[in-house]
C-alpha positions in Angstrom: 82.6 211.7 146.7 82.6 215.2 145.4 86.3 214.8 144.6 85.6 211.7 142.4 82.7 213.4 140.6 84.9 216.4 139.8 87.6 214.1 138.4 85.0 212.3 136.2 83.6 215.5 134.9 87.1 216.8 134.1 87.9 213.6 132.1 84.7 214.0 130.0 85.5 217.6 129.3 89.1 216.8 128.2 87.9 213.9 126.0 85.2 216.1 124.4 87.8 218.8 123.7 90.2 216.3 122.2 87.5 214.8 120.0 86.4 218.2 118.8 90.0 219.1 117.9 90.5 215.9 115.9 93.0 214.2 118.2 93.6 210.7 116.5 92.8 208.4 119.4 89.3 209.9 119.6 88.7 210.8 115.9 86.7 208.2 113.9 88.2 209.4 110.6 91.2 211.2 109.3 91.0 214.9 108.4 89.7 215.4 104.9 92.8 217.3 103.9 94.8 214.1 104.5 93.2 212.5 101.5 94.8 212.9 98.1 92.8 215.0 95.7 93.0 216.0 92.0 91.4 218.9 90.0 89.1 218.1 87.2 90.5 219.7 84.0 90.0 220.0 80.3 92.1 217.4 78.5 92.3 215.1 75.5 91.4 211.5 76.1 92.9 208.9 73.7 91.1 205.6 74.6 92.6 202.3 73.7 91.2 198.8 73.5 93.5 196.2 75.0 93.9 192.9 73.1 96.2 189.9 72.9 97.9 189.0 69.7 100.4 186.7 68.0 103.0 187.7 65.4 102.9 185.7 62.1 104.5 186.1 58.7 102.3 187.7 56.1 103.2 184.8 53.7 104.0 181.4 55.1 103.7 178.0 53.4 104.4 174.3 54.1 106.8 173.1 51.3 105.7 169.7 50.1 107.1 167.4 47.4 105.0 166.8 44.3 106.3 163.3 44.1 107.1 160.6 46.7 110.5 159.0 47.4 113.5 159.0 49.6 115.1 162.3 50.6 118.6 162.2 49.2 119.8 165.6 50.5 118.5 168.7 52.4 120.3 171.7 51.1 119.2 174.3 53.7 119.1 174.7 57.5 116.4 176.4 59.8 116.9 180.1 59.8 118.6 180.3 56.5 117.5 182.9 54.0 117.1 181.8 50.4 116.1 183.3 47.1 113.3 182.2 44.8 114.3 179.2 42.8 117.1 178.1 45.2 117.4 174.4 45.8 115.9 173.2 49.1 115.6 169.4 48.9 116.6 166.7 46.5 114.5 163.5 46.2 116.3 160.3 45.1 115.8 159.9 41.4 117.3 156.5 40.8 114.1 154.8 39.8 113.1 157.6 37.6 116.4 157.6 35.8 115.9 153.9 35.1 112.4 154.7 33.7 113.9 157.4 31.5 116.6 155.0 30.2 113.8 152.5 29.4 111.8 155.2 27.7 114.9 156.2 25.6 115.3 152.5 24.5 111.6 152.4 23.7 111.8 155.6 21.6 114.8 154.2 19.7 112.9 151.0 18.9 109.9 153.0 17.8 111.9 155.2 15.5 113.5 152.1 13.8 110.1 150.5 13.4 108.5 153.7 12.1 111.4 154.2 9.7 110.9 150.8 8.3 107.1 151.4 8.0 107.7 154.8 6.4 109.9 153.2 3.7 107.3 150.6 2.9 104.6 153.2 2.8 106.6 155.5 0.5 107.2 152.5 -1.9 103.5 151.5 -1.7 102.5 155.0 -2.5 104.6 155.0 -5.7 103.2 151.6 -6.8 99.7 152.7 -6.0 100.2 155.9 -8.1 101.2 153.7 -11.1 98.3 151.4 -10.4 100.7 148.5 -9.6 99.3 148.1 -6.1 95.6 147.6 -5.1 93.7 150.1 -3.0 93.3 147.7 -0.2 97.0 146.9 0.1 97.9 150.6 -0.1 95.5 151.4 2.8 96.9 148.6 4.9 100.4 149.9 4.4 99.3 153.4 5.3 97.6 152.1 8.5 100.7 150.3 9.6 102.7 153.5 9.1 100.3 155.6 11.1 100.3 153.0 13.9 104.1 153.0 14.2 104.0 156.9 14.1 101.6 156.9 17.0 103.8 154.4 18.9 106.7 156.8 18.6 104.6 159.7 19.7 103.5 157.7 22.8 107.1 156.8 23.6 108.1 160.5 23.4 105.2 161.5 25.7 106.2 158.8 28.2 109.7 160.2 28.3 108.3 163.7 28.8 106.3 162.5 31.7 109.4 160.9 33.3 111.3 164.1 32.7 108.6 166.1 34.4 108.7 163.8 37.4 112.5 164.0 37.4 112.3 167.8 37.6 110.1 167.5 40.7 112.8 165.6 42.6 114.4 169.1 42.9 112.3 171.0 45.4 112.9 174.8 44.9 112.1 177.9 47.0 108.7 179.3 45.9 109.7 182.9 46.8 112.4 184.9 48.6 112.1 184.0 52.3 113.5 182.2 55.4 113.4 178.5 56.4 111.6 178.3 59.7 111.4 174.6 60.4 112.5 171.3 58.8 110.6 168.4 60.4 112.2 165.7 58.1 115.7 164.2 57.7 117.8 162.8 54.9 117.0 159.2 54.0 113.4 159.6 55.1 110.7 158.4 52.6 108.1 161.1 51.9 104.7 161.1 50.2 103.9 163.4 47.3 101.2 166.0 47.7 98.2 165.0 45.6 96.1 167.8 47.2 96.4 170.7 49.6 95.9 168.6 52.7 98.0 165.6 51.7 101.7 164.9 51.4 104.6 165.1 53.7 105.7 168.6 54.8 109.4 169.1 54.1 109.7 172.5 55.8 107.9 175.6 56.8 108.9 178.5 54.7 108.0 182.2 55.2 108.7 185.8 54.0 109.8 187.6 57.2 110.1 190.9 55.5 106.4 191.5 56.2 104.9 190.5 59.5 101.3 190.4 60.7 99.7 190.7 64.2 96.7 188.4 64.6 94.1 189.4 67.3 90.6 188.5 68.3 88.2 191.3 69.1 85.2 190.6 71.3 81.9 190.9 69.4 80.8 193.7 71.8 83.8 195.8 70.7 83.8 194.8 67.0 81.9 198.0 66.1 84.9 200.1 67.4 87.3 198.6 64.9 87.9 199.9 61.4 90.5 199.5 58.7 93.5 201.7 59.0 93.3 202.1 62.8 96.6 202.1 64.7 97.8 199.2 66.7 100.5 199.6 69.4 102.4 196.3 70.2 104.2 195.5 73.4 106.2 192.3 73.9 105.8 190.6 77.3 109.5 191.2 78.2 109.3 194.9 77.6 107.5 197.7 79.4 107.8 200.0 76.4 106.0 199.9 73.0 108.1 197.8 70.7 106.2 197.9 67.4 103.3 199.5 65.6 100.9 198.3 63.0 97.7 199.3 61.2 94.5 197.2 60.8 94.3 195.9 57.3 91.8 193.0 57.6 88.7 192.4 59.7 87.0 189.0 59.5 83.5 189.3 58.0 82.4 186.3 60.0 82.5 185.8 63.8 84.5 182.9 65.2 84.9 181.3 68.7 88.3 181.5 70.3 89.0 180.6 74.0 85.2 180.2 74.3 84.6 183.8 73.4 82.9 184.8 70.2 84.5 187.6 68.2 86.1 188.7 65.0 89.7 188.1 63.8 91.6 191.3 63.2 94.9 191.4 61.3 97.3 194.3 61.4 100.3 194.8 59.1 103.4 195.7 61.2 105.0 198.8 59.7 107.6 199.4 62.5 109.4 196.6 64.2 112.1 198.3 66.3 112.4 195.4 68.7 112.7 192.8 66.0 109.6 190.7 66.9 109.8 187.2 65.6 107.0 185.0 64.2 105.2 183.0 66.9 105.7 185.4 69.8 102.7 186.6 71.8 102.3 190.4 72.4 100.0 192.8 74.1 98.1 194.9 71.6 96.5 198.3 72.2 93.9 199.4 69.6 93.7 203.2 69.3 90.0 204.3 69.5 88.6 207.7 68.4 90.0 210.6 70.5 87.9 212.8 72.7 89.3 216.4 72.7 88.9 219.2 75.2 86.6 217.3 77.6 86.4 217.4 81.4 88.7 214.7 82.7 89.6 213.2 86.1 92.0 210.4 87.1 90.6 206.9 87.0 91.2 206.6 90.7 88.6 209.3 91.3 85.7 207.1 90.0 84.1 204.5 92.2 81.3 202.0 92.0 78.3 202.5 94.4 75.1 200.5 94.1 75.9 199.6 90.5 76.5 203.3 89.6 79.6 205.3 89.0 80.2 208.0 91.5 82.9 210.5 92.5 83.5 212.6 95.6 83.7 216.3 95.0 84.9 218.7 97.7 82.3 221.4 98.5 83.6 223.8 101.1 86.0 221.1 102.4 83.3 218.4 102.6 83.3 215.4 100.2 80.0 215.2 98.3 79.1 212.0 96.5 77.9 212.7 93.0 76.7 210.2 90.3 78.8 210.8 87.2 78.5 209.8 83.5 81.8 208.4 82.2 82.7 208.6 78.5 86.1 207.8 76.9 88.8 206.2 79.1 92.5 206.0 78.5 95.3 204.5 80.6 95.1 207.2 83.3 92.1 209.4 82.9 88.4 209.3 82.2 86.1 211.7 80.4 83.3 213.0 82.6 80.2 213.8 80.5 78.0 214.8 83.5 78.4 215.2 87.2 81.7 217.2 87.6 82.7 220.6 86.3 86.1 221.8 85.1 88.2 223.0 88.0 86.4 221.1 90.8 88.5 219.1 93.3 87.8 215.4 93.5 89.0 212.8 96.0 91.3 210.0 94.7 90.3 207.6 97.5 86.9 206.8 98.8 86.3 208.6 102.1 85.0 206.8 105.2 81.2 206.6 105.6 81.2 209.2 108.4 82.6 211.9 106.0 80.4 211.2 103.0 77.6 213.5 102.0 75.4 212.5 99.0 74.5 215.3 96.7 70.8 215.6 96.1 71.3 217.2 92.8 74.3 216.3 90.5 76.1 219.1 88.9 77.0 218.9 85.2 
Protein backbone atom coordinates (compact mmCIF):
# COMPACT_ATOMS: atom_id res chain seq x y z
CA UNK A 1 0.00 0.00 0.00
CA UNK A 2 2.79 2.36 0.93
CA UNK A 3 4.50 1.51 -2.36
CA UNK A 4 1.38 2.50 -4.37
CA UNK A 5 0.98 5.80 -2.47
CA UNK A 6 4.61 6.66 -3.14
CA UNK A 7 4.09 6.00 -6.88
CA UNK A 8 0.97 8.22 -7.01
CA UNK A 9 2.76 11.03 -5.18
CA UNK A 10 5.68 10.76 -7.60
CA UNK A 11 3.34 11.00 -10.64
CA UNK A 12 1.71 14.16 -9.25
CA UNK A 13 5.10 15.73 -8.56
CA UNK A 14 6.31 14.99 -12.09
CA UNK A 15 3.07 16.29 -13.63
CA UNK A 16 3.22 19.51 -11.63
CA UNK A 17 6.85 20.06 -12.61
CA UNK A 18 6.05 19.49 -16.29
CA UNK A 19 3.07 21.86 -16.17
CA UNK A 20 5.13 24.57 -14.46
CA UNK A 21 7.86 24.28 -17.10
CA UNK A 22 5.34 24.56 -19.96
CA UNK A 23 5.52 21.03 -21.33
CA UNK A 24 2.92 21.03 -24.23
CA UNK A 25 0.82 18.05 -23.19
CA UNK A 26 0.07 19.75 -19.87
CA UNK A 27 0.17 23.41 -20.96
CA UNK A 28 -3.29 24.98 -21.67
CA UNK A 29 -1.75 27.64 -23.97
CA UNK A 30 1.33 28.22 -26.06
CA UNK A 31 4.14 30.32 -24.71
CA UNK A 32 3.51 34.02 -25.39
CA UNK A 33 6.80 34.31 -27.26
CA UNK A 34 5.38 31.88 -29.83
CA UNK A 35 2.82 34.48 -30.96
CA UNK A 36 3.79 36.91 -33.76
CA UNK A 37 4.21 40.50 -32.65
CA UNK A 38 4.86 43.89 -34.22
CA UNK A 39 6.10 47.18 -32.86
CA UNK A 40 3.93 50.31 -32.98
CA UNK A 41 5.78 52.97 -34.93
CA UNK A 42 5.38 56.42 -36.39
CA UNK A 43 4.31 56.20 -40.03
CA UNK A 44 2.30 57.86 -42.77
CA UNK A 45 -1.14 56.39 -43.44
CA UNK A 46 -2.59 56.87 -46.93
CA UNK A 47 -6.21 55.65 -46.64
CA UNK A 48 -8.20 54.62 -49.70
CA UNK A 49 -11.91 54.12 -50.34
CA UNK A 50 -12.56 50.94 -52.39
CA UNK A 51 -15.17 51.29 -55.15
CA UNK A 52 -16.35 49.45 -58.23
CA UNK A 53 -16.42 51.22 -61.56
CA UNK A 54 -17.02 50.88 -65.28
CA UNK A 55 -14.97 52.37 -68.09
CA UNK A 56 -16.90 54.47 -70.60
CA UNK A 57 -15.97 56.89 -73.38
CA UNK A 58 -16.15 60.55 -72.43
CA UNK A 59 -18.16 61.15 -75.63
CA UNK A 60 -20.47 58.47 -77.02
CA UNK A 61 -23.53 58.82 -79.25
CA UNK A 62 -26.07 56.65 -81.03
CA UNK A 63 -25.95 57.62 -84.70
CA UNK A 64 -29.49 57.80 -86.11
CA UNK A 65 -30.78 58.76 -89.57
CA UNK A 66 -32.69 62.00 -89.95
CA UNK A 67 -34.92 60.40 -92.59
CA UNK A 68 -36.41 56.94 -92.98
CA UNK A 69 -35.74 54.49 -95.78
CA UNK A 70 -33.88 51.37 -96.79
CA UNK A 71 -30.16 51.09 -96.01
CA UNK A 72 -28.32 50.90 -99.33
CA UNK A 73 -24.80 50.50 -97.93
CA UNK A 74 -22.88 50.53 -94.65
CA UNK A 75 -19.43 51.98 -95.30
CA UNK A 76 -17.72 51.15 -91.96
CA UNK A 77 -17.16 48.16 -89.70
CA UNK A 78 -17.10 47.84 -85.87
CA UNK A 79 -13.75 48.96 -84.47
CA UNK A 80 -12.96 51.19 -87.43
CA UNK A 81 -11.61 54.67 -86.71
CA UNK A 82 -13.04 57.49 -88.81
CA UNK A 83 -12.67 61.23 -89.13
CA UNK A 84 -15.36 63.86 -88.75
CA UNK A 85 -17.42 64.03 -91.96
CA UNK A 86 -16.50 60.53 -93.20
CA UNK A 87 -19.39 58.60 -94.80
CA UNK A 88 -20.90 56.01 -92.46
CA UNK A 89 -24.17 54.87 -94.04
CA UNK A 90 -26.06 55.57 -97.27
CA UNK A 91 -29.88 55.47 -97.29
CA UNK A 92 -31.59 54.54 -100.58
CA UNK A 93 -32.55 57.77 -102.36
CA UNK A 94 -34.50 56.44 -105.37
CA UNK A 95 -37.84 57.92 -104.26
CA UNK A 96 -36.24 61.24 -103.41
CA UNK A 97 -34.52 61.44 -106.80
CA UNK A 98 -37.90 60.91 -108.44
CA UNK A 99 -39.33 63.69 -106.28
CA UNK A 100 -36.50 65.95 -107.32
CA UNK A 101 -37.07 65.20 -111.01
CA UNK A 102 -40.74 66.05 -110.54
CA UNK A 103 -39.76 69.27 -108.77
CA UNK A 104 -37.45 70.20 -111.66
CA UNK A 105 -40.28 69.67 -114.16
CA UNK A 106 -42.58 71.74 -111.99
CA UNK A 107 -40.00 74.54 -111.81
CA UNK A 108 -39.55 74.52 -115.58
CA UNK A 109 -43.31 74.81 -116.09
CA UNK A 110 -43.57 77.57 -113.52
CA UNK A 111 -40.79 79.50 -115.22
CA UNK A 112 -42.52 79.26 -118.62
CA UNK A 113 -45.85 80.35 -117.16
CA UNK A 114 -44.25 83.19 -115.22
CA UNK A 115 -42.35 84.31 -118.34
CA UNK A 116 -45.58 84.52 -120.24
CA UNK A 117 -47.27 86.41 -117.39
CA UNK A 118 -44.30 88.77 -117.12
CA UNK A 119 -44.52 89.60 -120.86
CA UNK A 120 -48.23 90.32 -120.56
CA UNK A 121 -47.64 92.41 -117.47
CA UNK A 122 -44.86 94.47 -119.12
CA UNK A 123 -47.12 95.24 -122.11
CA UNK A 124 -49.99 96.09 -119.84
CA UNK A 125 -47.77 98.46 -117.90
CA UNK A 126 -46.85 100.31 -121.10
CA UNK A 127 -50.49 100.55 -122.20
CA UNK A 128 -51.54 101.68 -118.76
CA UNK A 129 -48.87 104.36 -118.77
CA UNK A 130 -50.27 105.71 -122.07
CA UNK A 131 -53.77 105.46 -120.63
CA UNK A 132 -54.74 102.85 -123.21
CA UNK A 133 -55.57 100.25 -120.52
CA UNK A 134 -57.98 100.65 -117.65
CA UNK A 135 -56.79 100.53 -114.03
CA UNK A 136 -58.80 97.39 -113.34
CA UNK A 137 -57.33 95.44 -116.26
CA UNK A 138 -53.82 96.55 -115.32
CA UNK A 139 -54.24 95.41 -111.70
CA UNK A 140 -55.58 92.04 -112.84
CA UNK A 141 -52.55 91.55 -115.09
CA UNK A 142 -50.21 92.47 -112.25
CA UNK A 143 -51.99 90.02 -109.89
CA UNK A 144 -51.64 87.19 -112.42
CA UNK A 145 -47.93 87.92 -112.71
CA UNK A 146 -47.45 87.93 -108.92
CA UNK A 147 -49.31 84.63 -108.58
CA UNK A 148 -47.09 82.97 -111.21
CA UNK A 149 -44.02 84.44 -109.49
CA UNK A 150 -45.10 82.95 -106.17
CA UNK A 151 -45.73 79.62 -107.90
CA UNK A 152 -42.15 79.54 -109.16
CA UNK A 153 -40.85 80.44 -105.71
CA UNK A 154 -42.86 77.58 -104.14
CA UNK A 155 -41.49 75.15 -106.74
CA UNK A 156 -37.92 76.25 -105.96
CA UNK A 157 -38.53 75.80 -102.23
CA UNK A 158 -39.98 72.37 -102.82
CA UNK A 159 -36.86 71.36 -104.72
CA UNK A 160 -34.69 72.74 -101.89
CA UNK A 161 -36.61 70.60 -99.41
CA UNK A 162 -36.01 67.52 -101.54
CA UNK A 163 -32.30 68.42 -101.82
CA UNK A 164 -32.09 68.74 -98.03
CA UNK A 165 -33.65 65.31 -97.61
CA UNK A 166 -31.33 63.87 -100.23
CA UNK A 167 -28.30 65.19 -98.31
CA UNK A 168 -29.57 63.35 -95.23
CA UNK A 169 -29.41 60.01 -97.03
CA UNK A 170 -25.65 60.26 -96.49
CA UNK A 171 -25.03 59.74 -92.77
CA UNK A 172 -21.68 61.27 -91.79
CA UNK A 173 -19.42 60.89 -88.74
CA UNK A 174 -20.25 63.64 -86.21
CA UNK A 175 -16.68 63.78 -84.85
CA UNK A 176 -13.37 61.91 -84.92
CA UNK A 177 -13.95 58.57 -83.26
CA UNK A 178 -14.40 54.81 -83.42
CA UNK A 179 -17.37 52.69 -84.45
CA UNK A 180 -18.27 50.49 -81.47
CA UNK A 181 -21.36 48.60 -82.66
CA UNK A 182 -23.55 48.33 -85.77
CA UNK A 183 -26.93 46.75 -84.90
CA UNK A 184 -28.41 47.11 -88.45
CA UNK A 185 -27.67 45.54 -91.81
CA UNK A 186 -27.80 46.56 -95.46
CA UNK A 187 -31.31 46.33 -96.91
CA UNK A 188 -32.98 46.99 -93.58
CA UNK A 189 -35.65 49.70 -93.45
CA UNK A 190 -34.95 52.30 -90.77
CA UNK A 191 -37.02 55.05 -89.19
CA UNK A 192 -35.87 58.66 -89.11
CA UNK A 193 -35.29 60.31 -85.74
CA UNK A 194 -38.01 62.87 -85.11
CA UNK A 195 -36.77 63.37 -81.52
CA UNK A 196 -33.96 62.30 -79.20
CA UNK A 197 -35.71 59.09 -78.11
CA UNK A 198 -37.06 58.03 -81.50
CA UNK A 199 -35.59 56.63 -84.69
CA UNK A 200 -33.50 53.58 -85.52
CA UNK A 201 -29.96 53.44 -84.14
CA UNK A 202 -27.55 52.81 -87.00
CA UNK A 203 -24.44 52.46 -84.85
CA UNK A 204 -22.80 53.40 -81.57
CA UNK A 205 -20.00 55.87 -82.12
CA UNK A 206 -17.48 57.12 -79.54
CA UNK A 207 -14.31 59.11 -79.02
CA UNK A 208 -11.90 56.65 -77.39
CA UNK A 209 -9.10 59.17 -77.02
CA UNK A 210 -10.64 60.22 -73.70
CA UNK A 211 -12.10 57.65 -71.27
CA UNK A 212 -14.09 58.01 -68.06
CA UNK A 213 -14.46 55.79 -65.02
CA UNK A 214 -18.00 55.79 -63.60
CA UNK A 215 -18.45 54.82 -59.93
CA UNK A 216 -21.10 55.06 -57.24
CA UNK A 217 -20.09 56.34 -53.80
CA UNK A 218 -22.23 55.41 -50.81
CA UNK A 219 -24.01 58.39 -49.27
CA UNK A 220 -22.13 57.80 -46.01
CA UNK A 221 -18.78 58.25 -47.79
CA UNK A 222 -19.87 61.06 -50.13
CA UNK A 223 -18.38 63.74 -47.86
CA UNK A 224 -14.92 62.19 -48.36
CA UNK A 225 -14.94 62.81 -52.12
CA UNK A 226 -13.88 66.07 -53.75
CA UNK A 227 -12.96 67.23 -57.25
CA UNK A 228 -9.40 66.49 -58.29
CA UNK A 229 -8.91 63.49 -55.99
CA UNK A 230 -6.80 60.67 -57.40
CA UNK A 231 -8.38 57.39 -58.51
CA UNK A 232 -6.30 54.23 -58.89
CA UNK A 233 -7.82 51.65 -61.26
CA UNK A 234 -7.19 47.93 -61.35
CA UNK A 235 -8.68 45.55 -63.90
CA UNK A 236 -9.99 42.20 -62.62
CA UNK A 237 -7.33 40.26 -64.56
CA UNK A 238 -4.41 42.16 -63.02
CA UNK A 239 -2.98 42.35 -59.52
CA UNK A 240 -1.26 45.63 -60.32
CA UNK A 241 -2.62 49.15 -60.78
CA UNK A 242 -3.38 49.51 -64.47
CA UNK A 243 -4.56 53.10 -64.82
CA UNK A 244 -5.06 56.35 -62.93
CA UNK A 245 -7.69 59.06 -63.06
CA UNK A 246 -8.86 62.18 -61.27
CA UNK A 247 -12.36 63.00 -60.07
CA UNK A 248 -13.87 65.62 -62.36
CA UNK A 249 -17.61 65.25 -61.64
CA UNK A 250 -19.69 64.48 -58.53
CA UNK A 251 -23.43 64.15 -59.03
CA UNK A 252 -25.34 66.86 -57.13
CA UNK A 253 -28.30 64.52 -56.60
CA UNK A 254 -28.28 61.10 -54.95
CA UNK A 255 -29.44 58.07 -56.94
CA UNK A 256 -30.14 54.41 -56.12
CA UNK A 257 -27.92 51.72 -57.65
CA UNK A 258 -28.00 48.06 -56.59
CA UNK A 259 -30.46 49.07 -53.85
CA UNK A 260 -27.88 51.43 -52.32
CA UNK A 261 -28.34 55.18 -52.28
CA UNK A 262 -25.28 57.16 -53.25
CA UNK A 263 -23.75 59.66 -55.64
CA UNK A 264 -22.31 59.05 -59.09
CA UNK A 265 -18.64 59.98 -59.36
CA UNK A 266 -16.83 60.32 -62.69
CA UNK A 267 -13.10 60.33 -63.13
CA UNK A 268 -11.19 61.29 -66.25
CA UNK A 269 -8.56 58.64 -67.02
CA UNK A 270 -5.22 60.36 -67.59
CA UNK A 271 -3.00 57.27 -67.71
CA UNK A 272 -4.14 54.05 -69.39
CA UNK A 273 -1.05 51.86 -69.53
CA UNK A 274 -3.04 48.62 -69.76
CA UNK A 275 -5.25 49.91 -72.60
CA UNK A 276 -8.57 49.63 -70.77
CA UNK A 277 -11.52 49.34 -73.15
CA UNK A 278 -15.02 50.82 -72.81
CA UNK A 279 -17.46 48.57 -70.99
CA UNK A 280 -14.96 46.75 -68.74
CA UNK A 281 -15.46 46.70 -64.98
CA UNK A 282 -12.56 47.69 -62.76
CA UNK A 283 -11.74 48.01 -59.09
CA UNK A 284 -11.29 51.62 -58.02
CA UNK A 285 -9.39 53.00 -55.05
CA UNK A 286 -10.14 56.59 -54.11
CA UNK A 287 -7.22 58.25 -52.33
CA UNK A 288 -8.34 59.98 -49.11
CA UNK A 289 -6.47 62.65 -47.13
CA UNK A 290 -3.14 61.36 -45.80
CA UNK A 291 -2.31 61.09 -42.08
CA UNK A 292 1.40 61.85 -41.57
CA UNK A 293 3.65 60.91 -38.63
CA UNK A 294 1.02 59.04 -36.64
CA UNK A 295 1.31 55.98 -34.39
CA UNK A 296 0.49 52.98 -36.58
CA UNK A 297 0.08 49.24 -36.10
CA UNK A 298 -0.74 46.44 -38.56
CA UNK A 299 -4.44 45.86 -39.18
CA UNK A 300 -4.05 42.34 -37.82
CA UNK A 301 -3.24 43.83 -34.39
CA UNK A 302 -6.77 45.24 -34.00
CA UNK A 303 -9.65 43.05 -32.80
CA UNK A 304 -13.35 43.41 -32.01
CA UNK A 305 -14.34 42.80 -28.41
CA UNK A 306 -17.85 43.49 -27.15
CA UNK A 307 -18.41 45.97 -29.97
CA UNK A 308 -15.17 47.84 -29.22
CA UNK A 309 -11.80 47.84 -30.95
CA UNK A 310 -9.01 46.42 -28.83
CA UNK A 311 -5.35 45.46 -29.13
CA UNK A 312 -3.10 43.31 -27.00
CA UNK A 313 0.06 45.09 -25.82
CA UNK A 314 2.94 43.22 -24.21
CA UNK A 315 3.69 44.51 -20.72
CA UNK A 316 6.61 42.63 -19.15
CA UNK A 317 5.90 39.67 -21.43
CA UNK A 318 2.20 39.56 -20.61
CA UNK A 319 -0.48 40.57 -23.20
CA UNK A 320 -2.67 43.33 -21.83
CA UNK A 321 -5.94 44.09 -23.58
CA UNK A 322 -6.40 47.79 -24.29
CA UNK A 323 -9.28 49.59 -25.89
CA UNK A 324 -7.95 51.66 -28.82
CA UNK A 325 -9.20 54.54 -30.95
CA UNK A 326 -8.57 53.91 -34.65
CA UNK A 327 -8.19 56.73 -37.17
CA UNK A 328 -7.11 56.47 -40.80
CA UNK A 329 -6.70 53.00 -42.34
CA UNK A 330 -4.79 51.95 -45.46
CA UNK A 331 -4.29 48.53 -47.04
CA UNK A 332 -1.95 47.27 -44.27
CA UNK A 333 -1.86 49.62 -41.29
CA UNK A 334 -4.15 51.60 -39.04
CA UNK A 335 -3.63 54.88 -37.22
CA UNK A 336 -3.92 54.57 -33.42
CA UNK A 337 -5.21 57.82 -31.98
CA UNK A 338 -5.38 56.51 -28.40
CA UNK A 339 -4.50 53.33 -26.53
CA UNK A 340 -0.99 52.50 -27.79
CA UNK A 341 2.27 54.44 -27.67
CA UNK A 342 5.06 54.50 -30.22
CA UNK A 343 7.52 51.64 -29.69
CA UNK A 344 5.19 49.30 -27.79
CA UNK A 345 4.90 45.66 -28.89
CA UNK A 346 1.48 44.38 -29.96
CA UNK A 347 0.26 40.86 -30.72
CA UNK A 348 -0.83 40.09 -34.29
CA UNK A 349 -3.13 37.26 -33.22
CA UNK A 350 -5.65 37.22 -30.41
CA UNK A 351 -4.20 35.29 -27.44
CA UNK A 352 -6.17 32.54 -25.65
CA UNK A 353 -8.42 33.63 -22.78
CA UNK A 354 -6.03 32.22 -20.14
CA UNK A 355 -3.26 34.60 -21.21
CA UNK A 356 -5.35 37.77 -21.56
CA UNK A 357 -5.12 40.53 -19.03
CA UNK A 358 -7.39 43.55 -19.38
CA UNK A 359 -5.80 46.91 -18.70
CA UNK A 360 -7.74 48.94 -16.13
CA UNK A 361 -6.40 52.16 -17.61
CA UNK A 362 -5.73 52.59 -21.34
CA UNK A 363 -2.48 54.23 -22.28
CA UNK A 364 -2.48 56.97 -24.89
